N, C-alpha and C positions, 0 to 999 in steps of 0.2 A: 840465445836461444833458436834453432834451428825454425827454419820456414818450409813449412810441409804444404807443397803445392801437388794436385794432383793434375796428371795430363795422359793427354792420348798418344800411342806410339806405335809406330810400325817395327818390328824387332829388326827387319832388314836395314833400317834406316841408323839402328846403333850399333850393328855388328861390329862397329870398327872401333867402338871402344867401352864394350859392355864386357864384365869376366863373369863367369860362375864360380863362386867358390863356395865350395863343400865343406865348410867346417875347418878350412885351411888345408884341406887332403888333396895331394895334386899327385902323388906318387905310389897311393896303395897304401893300408890294403883296401880290397873292393868286396863287397857282399853283394850277391843278386838272389832274391828268394821271390818264386815263381807260385802262382797258386790261380785258380777259378776264382772270377769275381761271385759267382754265384757257385753254390755248393749244396748237393741234396741232404735234406735233415736225416740223419742217422745211417750214413752213406760210409763208405768206406774211401775216403780222399787221399788226394794226392797233393804232395806239394815239391818241386824241385830246389835245391839251392846249390849257387855256386860260389867260391872263394878264389878271390885271385890276389898275388903277389903279396902272400904273408910274409911279415918281417918279423914276425915272432910267434910264438905259440900262442893260438887264439882258440877262445871258446865263443861256439853260436849255439845263441840259444833264441829258440822259438816259441811264443807264447799267443793263448788266444784269449781274448781281452774282452770281457762283456759286462759293463758295468764295473763295480769293483772286483769283481773276480776275473783270476789270471790261472789259464790253465797251461802248463808247462808241455807242448806238442814234441818238441825236440830238443836236445843238447849235445853238440858236435864239437868234440876237440878236435884242432887240426894245426899242421905246423907247414902244410904242403898245400898246392892248389886242388881244390874235386869239384866236380860236377855231380850231384846224387839227388835222387828222388827218394822221398819220403813217405810212406802212409800214414793217416792218422783216422781216426773217430769221429766225425762229423757229431757234432751234439744234437741232440734230438730236440726239436721245436715245434709246436703247433700252428705257429702263424710264422711269416716273414721274420727275419732277426737280423738286422747289421751290427755285426759285431767289429772287432780290431785285431788284426794280424800283426804281431810286435815281434821285430828283430831285431836282436840284441849282439853286436859283436866286442868280444873286450880282450885285452892283454894288458900285459903290463903297462906299456906306454901309449895304449890306444883303447877309446870307446867310442862308439857307435851306437844308435838308436833309430831305427825308421818304424814307423806305422802306417799299415794299409786297411783300408775297411773290406769288410768280405760279408757276403750276405749269405747265411743257411734259409733255405726254402723248402719246405713239406712239400711232397708232390704226391698228388692222388694215384691209388693204384689205376692200373690199366684195366679198364673193362669195356665190353664191346657186347653186342648184341647181332646174331645171325639169324635170317630166317631163309627158307630152304628157296625160297621165291622172292622178287620184289612187287609181284602183284599175283591177284587171286580172283576167282570168280567167286560168286556170293556160293556158299554151302560147301566151298574145299575147306580143307585142314590147314592152318598155319602152324606149321613147325618151326621151332624157333631154339635157338643155344644161346645162354649167357657165358660167359667167358671172361675170369678175372683172375689175378694174381692171389687175393685170397680165397678161402675154402668157404666162408659160411656168408651168407646173404641175408640181407634185412627184406621186408615185403616185397612183393612184386607184383603188379600189376598190369594190365593192358585195357586201352580204351581204345571205343570204337570212332568214327569220323564224326560223332555228333559228341563227344567226350562223354560217355558213359561208359560207364567201369560193367564191363561184358566178362571178364573174366579176371581170379584173382587166384595167386599163390602165395601164401603166409608160411614164415619159419620154415624154409626151404634151404638145403645144404645143397652144392655143388659135389658131386662124384668125382674125385680125383680132377679138379679144377673145371669141368665142364657140366653145367646145369643144362639140362635136356627138357624141353615139356612141347607140347602141341597143343594147340585150340579150336575146336571144329566151328567155322563162320555158320550163321544161320542163312539157310538157302534164300530168304527172303531179305538178307543183311543190305543193308545203305549202302551205297557206290559212296566212295570218297577215301580220303585218307585215315588210316589207321595207326595208332601208334602202342607199340610196346615200350615199357617201362620197366626199369629195375632201380633198387634205393639201395644202395651204400652208405649207411649213416645217414648226414644230412645231404649227399651226392644224390643226384638223379641222371640216370644214362637212359638215353631213349633213342628208339628206331622206327622210321616209320615204314610202311607198307602201303599198296594200294586195291582197293578193294573196286571193280568193275565188272561188267560183262563184255567179255573178249572172246574173240576166235584167233587163234593162233596164226601168224604169217605162214607161208609156204617157201618164201626165199627171202635173202636179204639184199638190199642193193647200197653198192660202196663206191663213192666219187672222188678221184682222183686228179686233182689239179694243183697249181702253184698256189702257195698261201698269198702272194703279192705278185703281182706284174707290173712292170714298166709302161710308161705309156706311149714310149716307142717301139712297142712289140710288133710283130708284123703279124705274128699267130698266136693263137690260144687252143692249146693242146689240153684236153680233157678224157679222161678214161673213165668209164663207165663197165661195173660189172655187177652180174648177176649172178647170185650162188644160191642152192638150196640148203637149207639145214644141215645135209649129211655132207655138204662140200663137193658137189656136182653143179659144172655150170648151168644155167638157166639157156633154152633156145629161145630165141626169140628178136625182139627188136628194141634199140636205145633209141631214146630221143633226149635231146638236151636244149633248154632254152637260157642263153644267157640275157641278161638285162641290166641296164646301167640305168638306175630310176631318178627319178626327177627329186630334188631336195625337198623334204615336207613341210616345209615352211615357204617355197615357193608355190606361186597360184597363177601366175601369168598362162596364157593359151599357147604361146608361142612354144613352152617347154615342153616337150613329149619326149616319154622311157624312149631308151634305145636299144630294140632286142634282136637276138639271132636266134635260129633253132635249127635244129639238124636231127632229121632219122637216118640210123643206118643198122645194117643185120649187126647180132652179136657174132662173134666168132665161137669155134669149138672152146676156146679157153673161158667162154663165159662174160669175155669183156669184148667191148667197141672201142675204139680211138674216133675221136671228133674232134678236127681241126677247123677253127673257127677263124675268121677274118679281123683281128684283133683291133685293128685299126678304124674300123668303123664304129667303134666307141670314144676316140679320143679326137676325131675331126669336127666333131661339132661345132658349130659357130655358138651354141648355147654351152659351150663346158661351164660356163660360172654356174649354170642351175640345175648341175648335175650332180650326182653323191661320188663321192671318191672311192667306189667299190662296185664290184659288180657281184649281182645275184645268178648263182646257179640254179638252176631245176634239173633234174635227171628224174627220169621214167624208164623203168625196163618192162616189157609186155610180153609175157609167157605166150608161146605160139601156141594153137588151137585153144586155150581155154581164155586167152586173150585179159586172163588176169595180171593188173598193174601194182605197179609199187613204186612209189616215189623216195626220192630223197632231196636233199638242199644243201648248198654250201655257197659261202661267201668270199669271193677273193678281193684284199684291198689293192688299192692302186698308189701308185709313186711316180711322182714327177722327175724322182732322180733317173737320170737314164746312163750315168756312169760315173766314176771318181776316179779323182787325181790323187795319188799317194808316194810321198818323200820316203825313200829308202835308201840302205847302205849308207847313213850318214854316223860320222862318229859322234859319242857323247861328248867329246870336250875337243876345244882346239885352242893352241896357242897365237897369240896375234900374231901376224905378218907371215903365217903358215898358208897351205892350199887345202880347202875342206874338197873333198870329192863325194859325191854322191849320184842318184838315179830317181829320176821321176818316171812313175807308172801309170798309164793311163788305160783304163779299162772300163768296159761297158758295163750294165747292170747285172748280167750274167758271170762277170768278171773274166770276160774273152778281150784279148788286147785288141787296142785302136790304134793301128799305124798310120803313118803321115799324117800326124795332125800336130799343129802348133800349139807348146806348152810354155807358161811363162811362168819366170821364178823371181819371188818378191823379197825385201829383207825389209824389217821394222812391223811395229805395232798395227794393228788391224785397220784403221782407217788412215794410217800415214804410212802406208809400206809403200817403198821405190822399187821400182821395177828394175831387178839385175841382168837377166837372160832371158831370151827366147829361144827354145829349142822347136826339134820334130822329132815326133818319136819315131824308133825303127819298126822293125816288122814284128818282134814280140812286144811292142807298145811300151819301150822304154826309151828315156832320154838320158845320157850323161852329162854331167856337168863339172866342172872345177871351176872353184872359187876362190880367187886371192883376196885373202882378208886384209892387206895393208892398206885398202883405200876405206874400210868400214873402222866406225867407232871400236875402242876396246871394252868390248861388254859381250853381254852374251848375243847370239845371233839367234834371230827369230826368222825363220824362212818359212815362206808360204810357195806352194804351187798350185795354178789354175790355169783353165784353156782360156780363161777370158782376161783380156789385157786390160783393162779397166776394172777396180772393184767396185761392185754396185751389190745391190739386195737381188734376189732370184725373183723376178715376177710371181703373182698370185696364180697358181694352176699352169704355171709355165715348165716348161720340160727344163732340165739342168744337170751339169754335171759339177758336182759336188768339189770342193778344195780341200787342202790338206796345210797343216802347220805341225814344223817340227822347231826345238830350241837345240842348238849348240851350245855347250854352256863355254865359257871362258875359261880356260885353265891358269890357274894362278901358283906358284912355289909355296910350299909349305913353310910357314910363318909363324910364329905364337899369335898373328895377330888375325888371321883369317878362317873360316869354318872350313871344314873337308866336307868333299861330298862322295859320300860311301855309302855302297848299299850291295843286300843280299836277295838274289833273285831264285826264287824256287821256279825252275821250269815245269813247263805245262806238259800233261802227257793225256794220251787218249781217254775217255770218260766215257760212261762210269767204268770205276776199277771195279774188274770181275771178283767174286767174291772166291775164297780156297786160291790164291794166286799170288805169286811175288811179285812187287814192282819195285824198279831203281829211281829212284828220285835225286836230281841231282840240283845242287845248290850252285849258282854262280855267285863270284863276288868282285865287287870293284873296289876299290881303296883309292882315293885320287885326294892328293893333298895331304897326308899323312906327316906328322912329326918327324917319324922314323923312314929310312928309306928301306931296309930289310928288318923283318921282324916275325915273329911268331903269335898265333893266336889262335885259341880253339873256337869255332865256329859249334854252338849247341843247337839242339832243333828238340823240340817236343811236338807229338801226334796227339791230337785232340781230336774226341767225337763225342757229341749230344753234350758239349763242354763239360768231359773230363779229360784230363790228362792220363792217355793208354801207356804210351812209349816216350822212352826221351834216350837222348845218347849224343856223344859230340866228337868233333874231328879235328886235329889238331893240322894246320896249315902253315908252311913256310912261306911267306911272300916277299916275292924278288919285286921291288920296284924300278920301274925306268921312268926318268923325268918327271917323278912322282906320282906315277899311276901303278898300280899292281891288279892283276885281274888272275882268274882261275877258278876252277870247279872244284866239287867235293861232293861225293856223292854215298848213299846208304840205302839198303834195302828195307823194303816195307811189304809184312806180309797182310794180305786183307782178309780179315775173318766178318762174322757177324756182328761184331762188337764195334765195327767202325761203320757199319751201315745206319743212315741212309748219306751221311757227308763225313769227309776226315777234313780237318782243318791241320796244318801245318805251320809252326811258328820257330824261325831260326835267327839268332843273335849272335853275337860277337863283341868284345872290347877291343879298341884300337889304341894304340898308344896315344893318340890323342885326347883318350878318357872319353871317348865319346862312344854309343853301343849303335851298331849298325844290326838293322833289323829286316825283316823280311818274312811275307806270310803268303799261304797259298790255302784254297779249295778248293775240294777234290769231290765229284759226286762218287757214291758207291753203291754198286749192284744192291739192291734192297734183297738182304737173304737172312734165313735162321739158321740159328747152331744147332736145330733138330733137322738133319737132312729128310723130308720124306717124301716118296714117290708114288706114282700109282701105273699100272700098266695092264692093260685089258688084253685077252686072251680069248678067242683071236681078236685082233685089230680091227676089224671089220666083222659085222654079222648081220644076219637076214632076220627079219621078226620069227620068235618062237623058237632062234637058235638059242641054246646054253652056252652062257660066258662067263668067264672068270674074271675076277680083278683083285690083283696082287697088289697089297699095300707092304712099302718098306718104310721102316723110320728106325728111332732109336729104340732100343730093348726097352720094354717098360711105359713105352707112351700110349697115351691114350688119342686118337685121332678122331675128328668128326667128319663122316662121310658126306657129300653132297654129291649128288648126279643129276641135272635139271636138264630138259628137253630145250634144245638150243632156240627154238621160237621164240621162247619166254625172254629171253637175252635180248632178241633181235627187237621185241617192244619196247623193252626197258634195259635198254644198255648204259653200262656204267654204275647200276645199281647192286652187283654182287659184292660179297665181302672180298677183298683182294689184298694183296700184301701192300699196298699204297696205302689203303685205309687203315690197314692195323699200323702202319709206322706215322700217320698222322696222328696217333693218338700220343704219343710221345709227348712227354711236357717240354721237352728242347731236341729239337733237330742238329741246328747249328747255331752258333752264339756269333753275334755282332754287337758289340758295345757294350756297356753298363747299365742296369737299369737304375731307376730313379732311387737315390739315397746310398749310392755305392760311390759315386765320384767323391775323391778327395778334395778337400779344401787345401787350397796353397795359402802360403805366407808369401808377403813381399820378399825377394830377397834382396841382400846388400850386397852391392858390387863395388869393384875397383876398375877402374880405365884398362884398357889396352891388351884386351882377350875378345876370342869371338865366342859368340853364343851360340850351343848346337841347336837343330830342329827339333820338331815335335816326333820326325819319323818312327823312334822306335818306341814312344807313348802310343803313337796311332796305330802301329802293328799289332802290339799287345793289345790293344782294344778292340781290333778287329778279330781276333779270335777270344776275346771274352776273358782276357789273363789278367790279373793284377802283377807288379814286381814292386818288391820293397827293396831299395837298392842305395847306395851311398854316392851313385853316380849320376850323372845328369840325364834322363832320359825324358824331361817335360820342360818345356817354356813355361818358367811362371808368369803367373797372370799379371803381377806387376813388380817392378823393380824400384829400389831406393838408391839413388845416386846424390850424395853431397845436399842431403834435405828434401831432396827433389821426388816426386813419387810419380812413375810413369806406369800406365796400365796399357796392356795388348791394345790395338785399335781392331784386330781381327780375332775371332776364335772360332775354333771349329765346331759345328754343331755336334754333336754325340748321336750317332745312330740309334734309333731303338731298339731295345732288347728283345729279340725276336723269341716268340713260344710258338710250336706248333698247335693249332687249333682240333681238338680231338673231336668235335661233330663230325658226323657223316655230312652232312649236307645236300642240297639238291642238286646235282647231276642235270647238264643240259641233254637234251634228246631231241630227235627227230620224231616226227608222229607218222610213221608209217600208215600207209591204207589196210584197213581190216579186211585180210582174204581169209579163206575157207577151212584151212587143216587145222584141226583140233587132234592133239596125241594126250591121250589118257594111260598112264598118269601122265603128269608135268613133271613131276617130281619122283626120279626111278629108284635113287637111294638117298636114304636119309637115316643114317645110324651110328651110333659109337663104336669101334673098333677097337681092342686093346692088342698091342702089338706085344707077343710073349718074348721068351728070351733068344729067339732064335731070329728076331729083326723083320719077320715077314708075317702077313695074316692075308687071307683069301676070301674074298666073299663070291657068293656064287648066285646067280640071278637068270632069267631069261628074258629076252629081248622082246620087248610087247610089239601086239600089232599093231600097225598104224590104223585108228579109226577116222573116217570122213563122216560131219556130222552136218547135217542142215535141218531146217525148222520143215515139218511136214504134217501139213492138215491141222486140226486143231489138238493135237498132243502137245506140240509145244507151243500153242498159242495161248498162253495163259492170262486170264482176266482177272484183276482182283474185285472182291464185292465193295470195297471204300474207294474213295477219291484221293487220290494223293494231295499231300498239302503244298499248294500252288503259291508263291512268292506274292503278295499284294504289292501292285506299282508304289512307289514315292510318293504320291499325293497324300496319302493315307485312304481316310475314307469319303473324304470330300474333293470333290472336282474342284478344281480353279481355287483350291484353300487350301493352306496349310496349318489350320487351325487344331485340328484332331490332332494330328501328326507331332505338330510343336507341343502340343500339352503333353502328348505321351512322351515325347522325347525330353523334357522337361520333368517329370515325373520320374523316367527312368536314370536320367544321369542324377537327379537328385538323390535316390536312393542308392546309385553306384558308389556314389560320393564316400561311403563310408568302407568300400574295399578298394578303389582305384582313385588314381587322380582325375580329376576332371577342374579344367579352369573353372572356377566360381563365375568369371565375367560370362560364358557361355549360358550358364542358368540363368543368371540375373538378366541378359538381355534377351533370353526367350521370355522369362517372366513378365517384363517391362512390355514387350511387345504384345504378349496378350492382354494384360492391363488397359493398352493402351487402345483397344478394338472393343469397346462394351459402352453401353447405354449408360446415362447419366443415371437411373434408377436400380442399375447394379448388373442386368442381363447383360450377357455377352452379344455380339451383331454374329448374325450367322449369314455367312457367306459361301457360295456356291452351292452343290447338291451333293446329296450321298451318294457314294456306290452304291450301297442297298436301300433300294428304294424302299422295301419292306420295313423299315425302320421308322418309316412317316405315320403318324396317328393324327390323334383328335387335338394335338396342339401345336403350336409353331415348333419351327425345327432349332429356333435359338433356345429353347426351354433343355433339349435334350444337351447342346453345345455346352449352355451354363452348368448343367450338372456336371457334365465330364470334367471341365474346367474347374469348377470349384473343387469336385472330389480329388484333383491333381494336385491342386495347393494343399488340402487338407492331408492328402498322405505325405505331403513333404513336410509335416509338422508345423504349417502357417496356423496361427493362434486365430479361434472364431474371431477374436476381437480385430482382426487386421479388414482396414474398413472393403478392401476387395474381395475377403470372405463373407464379411458381416453382408455387404449390400447384396451381393451374388444369392447367399442364403435367405436376404428378405425377398427377391426378387422369385424366387422358387416357392415359396411358402405362399404366393399371393397366386400359384396356379393349381396347387396339390389338389384342391377340390374339384376343379375341371378336368385333373387327366384321366384319362382313357385308355391310353397308349401302354400296352403292357412294358413294353422294352424301357419307355420312360419312367415308369413308376418303379420299376427294380433298380435302374439308376439312380432315382430318387432317395430311394430307400437308404442305399449305400452309402450316399453322400449325406443323408441327414444321422446316418447311424455315426460316420467319422466325425460329424460336429456335436455328437453327444446330444441331440434334439429326440430325445425319445417319445415326447409328444409328439411331433409330425412324423415320425418314423413308423408309431403303431398305427397310424391313420393309413399310411401308405401299407404295411403289412396287411391291416384288414382288407386293401383292394386286392391285394395279390391272393391272399387265402380264396377269395370269391373265385379267382380264377385260374387257382392251380389245377393241375392234372395229376391225381391219385392213380396210381397202378401198383397197389398191395404195398410193397416196401419201398417202391420208386414213388419219386415226388419230381415234377418238374412245369416248367411254364412255356407257354407259346403265344405268339404273336397275336394270333386269331384260330379258330376253332377249326380252320381249314385244314385239312389232310395235307395237302401240299405246301405247307407253311414250311418255310427255311430252317433245316436244320441247324445251320450255323445261327441263325439267331434266336433259337430255342436253347441252344446251350451257353450263348452269351445272357439271355436273360437269367436263365437258371443258376448262371455262376454269380451275377450281382445280386440274386438272392441270397446266395450263399455267403458271399460276404459280408452281405448286409446283418443277417444272423449273428456271425462268428466275430463280429466287430463290436461288438458290446462289451462293457468293462468285464462282466461276469457272465459266466453261461453255466444255466441251470442244467439239470440231468435230460429236460424235456428239449432245451434248446438244442443239445448235442444229438438226442436223438431227431429231432428234427432235421438237423444239417444231416444227418447221416443218407436220412432218405434222398436229400438231393443229390449226395455225392454217390449212393449207390447207384443214382441214373445216370451222374456224369461219366463215370467210368466206364458206362455201357456204349458212351458214345464216342469213345478213344478209338483211333484206327491202330492196327498193329504197328505203328512208328512211334505212337505215344502221342500221337498231335489231334487235332478234330477235323472238321470240315474246312477250315480256313486259318489263316494266320491270325486275324481278328479274335476270332472266338477262342482258340488256342491259348492267347496270351491271358485272356481273362479267365479262363477256366482253370489254367496252372497256378494263377494267381490266388485262385479260391482253394483249389486242393492244396495248395501247398499252407496257406493260413490254416485250412481243417488237419493237415497234418503236425502242425504246431501246436493245435488246441488237444488234440487226442495224444500226445508224442509222451512215451514213457522212458523213462533212462534205464530200467531194467526189464527182465522179461524176454522171453522168445516166444514163438508159434511155430507148429509144423504142419504144413499143409499137405494133404493126401489125394492126389488126384489119381484116379482110378475107375479102370472098367471090367470087364470080364476077364481080358486078355492082357490087361497095361496098366503098371502103376508106377507113377513117379511121387518121389516125396522130395518137399521144399524145405528146408530149416531157415526161419529166417530169425537172426541172435543181434545183439548189440556189436559184434564184429564184422558183419557182413550186410547190414539193414539197409546201405548203398549200392549193393550190389545188385544189378538187373539179374534175376535167372530165369531161364526159359529153357525148355524142353520140347521135343518134338513127340506128339500123339502118332503112336506108330497104327496104331487099331483104330482104322477110321474107315467107313462111319461106325459107330459103335456109342451106348451111354454111358457118360463117365459122370462119376460123382465128385464134387471137390467138399474135403472135410479139413477143418480147421482146426486144432488145438494149441491152446497156448495164451499168453495173457497180452498179445500186443495186436495191433491193428495191422494186416495185410489187405495191399491190393493184388488181387488176381485177374487174369485177363486171358481170354482164350482167342486167339485169331485164327480164323479161317480163309484158305484163298482156295477158289475153285474157277472152274470155268462155266462161263453163263452165254447162251445165245445172244447173238445181235437183235435187240428187240426191233418190231416192227411198227408199235405204236407209238407216235409223236405225243408229247403233252404240247406245251407252248411255244418250244423249240422246232425247228426241222433242219436238216442238212441234208445237201444230196453231192454226190461225188463222183466222175468220172476220168478216167485214165486216159489220153489222147496221144500218139505219137506213132511214126514208121517204125515198121517192124525188120527192115530188112539187114540192118547189121548189128551185131553185139557192141554194146559200148553205146549206142542211140539214147538219144535226150528224150524224153517223155513229158509232158504236161499234165499234172492234176488239177483238174478245175472243179472246185466244188462252191456250191451255195448255202448262205446260212439264211434262216428266215426266221422272225419272232411273230406270232400272233397270238399274244396274250393280251390280258387287259390293263397292265402297264402301256404308256406312250413310249416307252423304250427299256431295256433290260439293266440290269445291274451290268458288271463287268462279265465277259463270257470268255470261257475258255474253250478251244479249238483244239483237240487231241489227234493228230495223224499218225498211224500205226504205216511204217514204210513195208512195204514188201519185202521178201527176204530175196537180198541180193542185189537191192538198191539203196543209192544214196541219195540226197536231198542239198538242194541249191536255196537257200530261206532266203536269198535277198530277193527274189521276185515277189515274194509277198509285200512287202513293206514298198515295194516299188510300182504296185498294181494300178491302173489308171482306173479313174473316177472320183467322185466325188467322196466317197468312204473311206479311200486308200489311207485318211489321215486316223481313221479309227482303231487302228492296228499300234497297240501300243507297245509290242516286242516280239521277238519271235524267237524261240529257244530250241536249239537240237540237241538232244541228248540221247544217246543210244541210238536205238530203231523208231524214235519217237520225234515230233516235230511238234512243239508247244506254241500255239497262237494265241496271244493274249487281247482282248476286242474291248477298246472300252464300253462301248455299249452297243446295242443293234436296235433302230429304231421301229416301231410295230409296222406291220404287214409291207417292208421293204427289202426285197432281196438281196445282199452282200454276196457280189461273186469275185472269187479271188480265184489265185492260181499258184502252184507251186512247181518249179523244176525239180524233173528227177531223172537218174541215170541209173543203168543195169549195167552193173560193175562183175556181177557173176550170176551165170545163168544155173538155173534150178529149174528141174522136172517138175510136174505137175505141182506148180506154185499156186498156193491156195491164197483165198482173197484176203485184204487187208481191212481192218476196222479204221472208220474214222468217229469221232465222237464229239459233241458240243454238248456242256451242260454252263448253267447260271454260278457264278464264281459264290455265290452265298447260298443260293436253293439249290444245291446241288442233284436233287433229286427232279429238277427242271432239266431235262437231258435228252438227246436224240443220239442215234447213231446210225450209220450206214455202213455199206462194204463196197470196196471198189477191187477190181480184178484185174490182170494183167490180160490183155486182148490177144498178145501175139502167141500163144500156145498152139 
């Protein structure tokens, strides 16, 4: 019995006594069948077959095997050699399917079968969405197109930045491949990122665009500088250019500032950022050259604390107007100041011969370094022996001759360096890089030595241009072959996007000298759109030694399309008002989508337009490298006999690099293990497969600079957006007028619009309690617990939050009150821990914690003990909701009785307030009324009376909503939306519809609400205002209708409990001067301190603000500034509180960047976060007019 032993081996160690036995065949016949490893489902695929050295009449059968099914793809009879490719229809599959390609070659005395895996994969159709612009102002029209290879579309919808569905198109089909629609944004549309979505079956394609208020830039700034500089550079040259959108140069000045910043983690005081700056006049070309002393960045003694990059800031200032625009760039630093290169070396040598070569020495810019000593070493990296020291000539070269008699008889490892000793380069130390080359020992051809043969596809200039023909040259080197002179066929294949497109073969006669032969062979390649964006070439041939020599290369191809489209304006230049003609040329019958957009838009959002690059990125495969998982073929241990060489993996790796598989009876791959005389030897090294690369079809976010906003606005920004069909004459013409350029600015109160309601301001992270996370933790606990049904949330987080809350309670069940409430009007006749306990207990009950749970049970017991004494309306409403969740109807009814006594009834409306005071918090009224509504609707069964009661509360609540769907604050919005959502579930009907008619004497609008569009937010603008409108609803469903009105209001002169004063100060001598806005906020109400207060500062037209000064203001109350936001032309400051009767003084730095005549005052507003009616306004004006 044989003894099986597993051993690890390196194939090079066994090359002297292992032989590859291919079923006993050593002299043919041979077959090679090549095909892509991954083939598109249902496509017209191609495979290529070669037959070599047939010694009888043979039949080649190629089967596709899937499970127990076998499909014959090809049967070819032959008596002579051939290289041919054949087409076959790929099977249709719905998901990835790994099958087997089986090749069978047989004759009377020969039979051989080989199998290889192949994957068939379905690819989705290419669909993309194009908008006319990447950015829109509120109120503008969004034009968009959807293009796909299919002609029918599934439902299509559009969502705004708040994920509300605002437009919907269903059951639409494209007209000849292009679906074109538009949507008009609301003039008061929220600013943010909006998303268009197209659905095709289960696939969703999306495209984002941005909505924000902007003014178009007047010109563009570009910066040209090296992407990388060496630390021994003496100069840094930067070119700054300013060009108007119509291509003319910008007159003015160019300013550049270059800094080498300190590392982010370095905090030492000795480390300072190194900066250089320069200002120069712009030339007539619109560009300026800045030459800076680069050595200033590299000679610092604190270089270890500095970043390995330079930050470039460039600014162009237009003369006369002083308008400025900036551009930023980063330049990386390298400590490599030069390099050594070994050149003109032979590939092989015979021991005892002389090796000749050259050492080239050049600097970082590849200029030669002369009269410099260089050293030549031989050996492994850290045991190299110095052979020669040489000096470079005027061209930077040093020639050498090396007699190999004194060297060991093996491959020679040469290394060239400028350093006489081998060591590591120091950290952040300039260095000149080394070079290594290996000259292989030539061995005479014997049956026991491997051959050293290769094919090299010469590189050519890239990218390859479309509609051009190129000559590709294949160099061959055959060394150590078993025959001196021989013939072989070099077969080549041309692939693109993972598909074999072209093939061919060239016969070469090889004449060897001293066992080596070389030469070249060429073929013509015509480049068309089918080869874009990259072409891969594979070449191979079979040698007398039965080895397969291979080579592969990849070339980038110009991204082009088969339908050549061109546009030409006539005249090429035009002035405003002049007629112009646009000539479109394309293939007859083409449908073209035309788009012409003002260049200024693209300056703001560069890289966002649909272009050739984005179209090609949609391709599921652009080029292939390696095999996907599951397609690699298994290998069995190969039984071997001694005294023959084992070939390398070169052929297999070349095939894998271009994504091809080869079924052959030749040895193109080293086996994973060998069996020899009862022992099993496993490979010690294996080559890691390269991942199969697929192009990502998403358009993703492009990086962009943030140019300063300047004054020019051109209407319309989209000049042309239409579909043009090209007739049989291949041309089409579009006629339009060049519109006048309109300059716009805010002038007086016409553009100074103020809204009648406050925007929803984000609540600080502490939640409702200062110095406490109780309510916030309870709110997050409740939110996470409910969201668990729909998304994954770590249950440990929920459990930890719950345990933290439970740990902070009294033994009798109530939770400990810590900190104080942001909204001081929540306080009443009970201790704050009652409100806290009610809120946390309600949160636990909402998470379906049973009433019998000790924490819940004790909490309810604590609350019952204070029910009779509760006089605070907010607490009463919250308690009513808590006991409704607990199904304690007796206690709930007691609380309802108290609520009924203090309810405020106004016809069909019903709500509650904390007090009878007219200035009570609107936010608190909404929250209290919402808790009452939740308490009513939480009952197990609702009567008609209950729903009628709830309807009155809902009628009041929806009247408090602002135009964006929110309420006064984030807190009341959360509770109110929860209550309204619960009401919607109680009155929901799965069928029925309603029609809403809104009309006046001269204006009528109809809204249909049905089961198909019940989630669609519908709105229309009322044109006839002011007027008396009526609303009529007919149908069987509940509909929520809201009318939002926006109007100007004069700045009020009377204050309530808050007061603000503001004044702008500064020197008026020059444009661009910095000014200081000083403002004082004061509270003189009944409380000791206010709730959180918001200060809203409207900037003057043409001004920008530096918000950093607010947070660094001196004084004992500077810490009360929670945060400062700058958005559009407003600065929003959050104050934690304002103490009673203490003036709070702050200031903000402002700068005039744009001169405006007849500049109107701007408004500064202060208001209580919860009591928004408690507010004060004042105006400040520009004193330099």
